C-alpha positions, -999 to 999 in steps of 0.1 A, spaced: -180 121 296 -191 156 286 -176 170 254 -147 194 254 -158 226 271 -134 245 249 -153 236 217 -159 267 197 -192 254 185 -217 246 213 -234 221 190 -202 200 190 -204 196 228 -218 161 227 -214 131 249 -183 111 242 -183 73 249 -153 54 261 -147 26 236 -144 -9 250 -145 -45 241 -153 -76 261 -128 -102 252 -144 -137 252 -119 -165 245 -140 -194 257 -121 -218 279 -83 -217 282 -70 -245 260 -40 -246 284 -63 -261 311 -64 -293 291 -27 -296 297 -32 -298 335 -11 -304 356 16 -291 332 22 -253 330 21 -240 295 18 -203 302 41 -182 324 13 -163 342 -15 -188 343 -18 -214 370 -28 -249 356 -64 -258 367 -83 -291 363 -115 -293 343 -140 -320 335 -116 -331 308 -89 -347 329 -62 -358 303 -37 -365 331 -59 -393 346 -75 -403 313 -111 -394 323 -139 -370 317 -173 -360 329 -200 -350 303 -236 -340 304 -257 -369 291 -274 -360 257 -252 -329 253 -221 -346 238 -224 -324 207 -224 -291 226 -199 -267 212 -170 -252 231 -144 -226 222 -109 -233 235 -81 -208 230 -45 -208 242 -34 -181 266 -6 -173 241 -32 -166 214 -54 -145 237 -24 -123 246 -16 -121 209 -51 -109 199 -52 -84 228 -19 -70 217 -31 -67 181 -64 -52 193 -46 -23 211 -30 -14 178 -62 -19 157 -73 13 141 -109 3 134 -138 2 158 -138 -24 186 -168 -49 188 -185 -46 222 -185 -84 225 -151 -94 212 -152 -132 206 -118 -149 202 -123 -182 186 -91 -203 188 -108 -237 183 -145 -244 180 -151 -281 188 -178 -303 203 -175 -321 235 -174 -354 216 -145 -342 196 -125 -333 227 -132 -368 240 -120 -383 207 -88 -363 210 -84 -376 245 -88 -412 232 -62 -406 205 -36 -390 228 -42 -409 260 -57 -443 251 -90 -458 243 -121 -447 262 -150 -465 278 -183 -452 291 -192 -452 327 -227 -441 338 -223 -419 369 -219 -431 404 -246 -458 401 -221 -478 381 -188 -463 390 -174 -496 402 -181 -513 369 -151 -529 352 -146 -517 317 -140 -546 293 -130 -550 257 -105 -522 259 -68 -524 248 -42 -504 266 -51 -476 288 -88 -465 290 -101 -430 288 -132 -433 310 -162 -410 306 -189 -405 333 -222 -390 322 -244 -369 345 -280 -358 340 -288 -322 332 -316 -323 358 -293 -335 385 -269 -306 378 -297 -280 378 -307 -294 412 -271 -291 425 -266 -329 425 -233 -343 412 -231 -381 413 -195 -387 400 -166 -407 413 -142 -377 412 -141 -339 415 -118 -312 404 -83 -310 420 -75 -283 444 -41 -272 432 -46 -234 429 -24 -214 454 -55 -197 469 -67 -231 482 -36 -239 502 -43 -240 539 -80 -237 535 -107 -258 551 -109 -291 531 -147 -293 535 -151 -257 522 -127 -263 493 -145 -295 483 -178 -276 483 -164 -248 461 -149 -274 437 -182 -291 434 -200 -259 427 -174 -249 400 -177 -283 384 -215 -282 383 -214 -247 369 -190 -255 341 -208 -286 332 -241 -267 330 -227 -239 311 -211 -262 286 -244 -280 280 -262 -247 275 -237 -233 250 -221 -206 272 -185 -216 260 -194 -211 223 -182 -176 215 -183 -154 184 -154 -149 160 -155 -111 161 -118 -107 165 -110 -135 141 -129 -115 114 -111 -83 123 -77 -99 123 -80 -126 96 -42 -130 92 -38 -142 128 -31 -179 131 -43 -197 162 -28 -228 178 -47 -259 167 -62 -280 195 -48 -312 183 -13 -299 176 -12 -281 210 -23 -311 230 -1 -335 211 29 -314 220 19 -314 256 10 -351 260 35 -368 237 56 -392 256 37 -386 289 30 -417 310 
């Protein structure tokens, strides 16, 4: 945008830049509550952490990959505060609700939804898990190389529950869900869900929902 043409001093006629920030909250923590709706305007979506069915898919050797998970409520809270913030906006505005490893998310799943066993992809998907008490939280591991080649050897895929999928071709929907799952697994292994804490630093008095407390509230008493 060109400077104000009415400037009395021509030297003040400089380019003005529209200030902006790219909000990066990581993954919605609310998605781990699927299929339960925890935010008014966000449709629940399934992920490779399926707490409802006590199962998960992880990339072999990348269990310590870090992910950021932030509730929709906290994202809205930070955005509202950012609008009123009088300082400069960071161009990349990380919102770090919870910064946890994949293995820690699995541990929370075990605590809330039962013990977990390990299942190695489709080659052993029929294997009976033994030595477990109560309900199991099964984990299937996939190879990074397979994902990079577009191969996904798992016993389950994401659920097609979004309104945009209703009435669509089942084959096309399955292909899209596979692509989404492969992409999110790859991005998690490569650190794409680990965001900065730019807005945490600028708004240090804001208190984020804790992953364990949030998920405990959602899953307590659920069959």
